[in-house]
C-alpha positions in Angstrom: -0.2 0.1 0.3 1.5 3.2 -0.8 0.8 5.7 1.8 1.3 10.0 0.7 3.1 11.9 3.5 1.1 14.5 4.3 3.2 17.2 2.5 2.2 14.9 -0.3 -0.8 16.9 -1.4 -2.7 17.2 1.9 -3.0 20.7 2.4 -4.4 21.0 -1.5 -7.1 17.8 -0.6 -8.4 19.6 2.6 -8.6 23.0 0.9 -10.3 21.2 -2.3 -12.6 19.2 0.7 -13.3 22.1 2.4 -14.5 24.5 -0.8 -16.8 20.7 -1.4 -18.7 21.7 1.3 -18.8 25.5 0.6 -17.4 26.6 3.7 -14.7 29.2 3.9 -11.6 29.0 5.9 -13.1 31.5 8.6 -16.6 29.3 8.0 -14.1 25.7 8.8 -11.9 27.6 11.7 -15.3 28.0 13.6 -16.3 24.4 13.1 -13.7 23.0 14.3 -12.4 25.4 16.6 -9.7 26.6 15.8 -8.4 30.0 14.2 -8.4 31.0 10.8 -5.2 31.4 10.4 -4.4 27.9 12.0 -6.6 26.8 8.8 -4.1 28.6 6.2 -1.3 27.4 7.6 -2.6 23.9 7.2 -4.4 24.4 3.6 -0.1 25.9 3.0 1.4 22.8 4.3 3.3 24.5 6.5 2.2 23.2 9.5 1.0 19.2 10.5 -2.6 19.3 11.7 -3.6 18.0 14.8 -5.4 14.3 15.8 -8.4 16.4 16.9 -8.6 18.3 14.1 -8.4 16.1 11.7 -11.0 13.8 14.4 -13.1 17.5 13.6 -12.9 16.7 9.9 -14.0 14.0 10.0 -17.7 14.6 11.8 -18.1 17.5 9.7 -18.4 15.5 6.5 -15.1 15.5 5.1 -13.8 12.6 3.1 -11.2 10.4 5.3 -9.7 7.8 2.5 -9.6 11.1 0.0 -7.5 13.9 3.3 -5.1 11.5 4.4 -4.5 8.8 1.0 -5.5 11.1 -1.7 -7.6 8.7 -3.0 -10.2 10.2 -5.1 -12.2 7.3 -7.6 -15.3 6.3 -9.7 -16.8 4.9 -7.3 -15.9 7.3 -4.2 -14.5 5.1 -2.1 -16.0 3.8 1.3 -15.0 6.1 4.0 -14.1 5.2 7.8 -16.4 4.4 10.4 -16.3 7.0 12.7 -15.9 4.6 15.5 -12.8 3.3 13.2 -11.6 7.6 13.4 -12.2 7.6 17.2 -10.5 4.2 17.6 -7.6 5.4 16.1 -7.4 8.6 17.4 -7.4 6.8 20.9 -5.0 3.8 20.2 -2.5 6.2 18.9 -3.0 9.0 22.0 -3.2 5.9 24.0 0.7 4.5 22.7 2.3 8.0 23.0 1.1 8.3 27.2 3.2 4.6 27.2 5.6 5.8 25.0 9.3 6.3 26.6 10.6 9.5 24.2 8.6 11.6 25.3 5.2 13.4 23.7 5.3 12.5 20.1 5.5 14.9 17.0 1.9 15.6 15.3 3.1 14.5 12.2 4.6 11.3 13.9 1.2 10.9 15.3 -0.5 11.2 12.1 1.5 9.3 10.1 1.3 6.6 13.1 -3.3 7.0 11.9 -2.1 6.5 8.7 -0.4 3.4 9.1 -3.2 2.3 11.5 -6.1 3.2 9.1 -4.6 1.9 6.0 -4.2 -1.5 7.8 -8.1 -1.2 8.2 -8.8 -0.7 5.1 -6.3 -3.7 3.5 -7.2 -6.3 6.7 -9.7 -4.8 8.3 -9.7 -8.2 10.7 -5.8 -7.6 11.7 -6.4 -4.2 13.4 -5.3 -3.0 15.9 -1.5 -2.4 15.3 0.5 -4.3 18.1 3.1 -2.0 20.1 6.2 -3.8 18.3 5.0 -2.5 15.4 3.8 0.7 16.3 8.3 0.5 17.7 8.8 -0.5 14.4 7.3 2.4 12.6 8.8 5.0 14.9 11.9 3.9 14.2 11.5 4.4 10.3 10.0 7.6 10.7 
């Protein structure tokens, strides 16, 4: 499976989804509880969004498969179930709390989320990622 790094078009995909939902940057910022400048920085690719921000985007109707992976195919891809987004977000947070190296960067947290969601897409029966697999991922990041 090919995982696109967040810097590879993430901001443009976020802008595309925002416009698809007829939201301005200010409108999106208001809906997800951040400043308009934060949305701008994410769309420009200057900073990586938090998991809470990604989760909020899912909650207002952003297509997560397109946003995170760049998959835009016909028919439209089946989006992740809300409980899967919540589960993955909680799993990454729990791993971070146990991680001996301290807090993870937003980029690393989002990459872990992509790996977990990618695993769900490829083989849902093999969820969740084990701690050993997560540590192996961190060593490669």
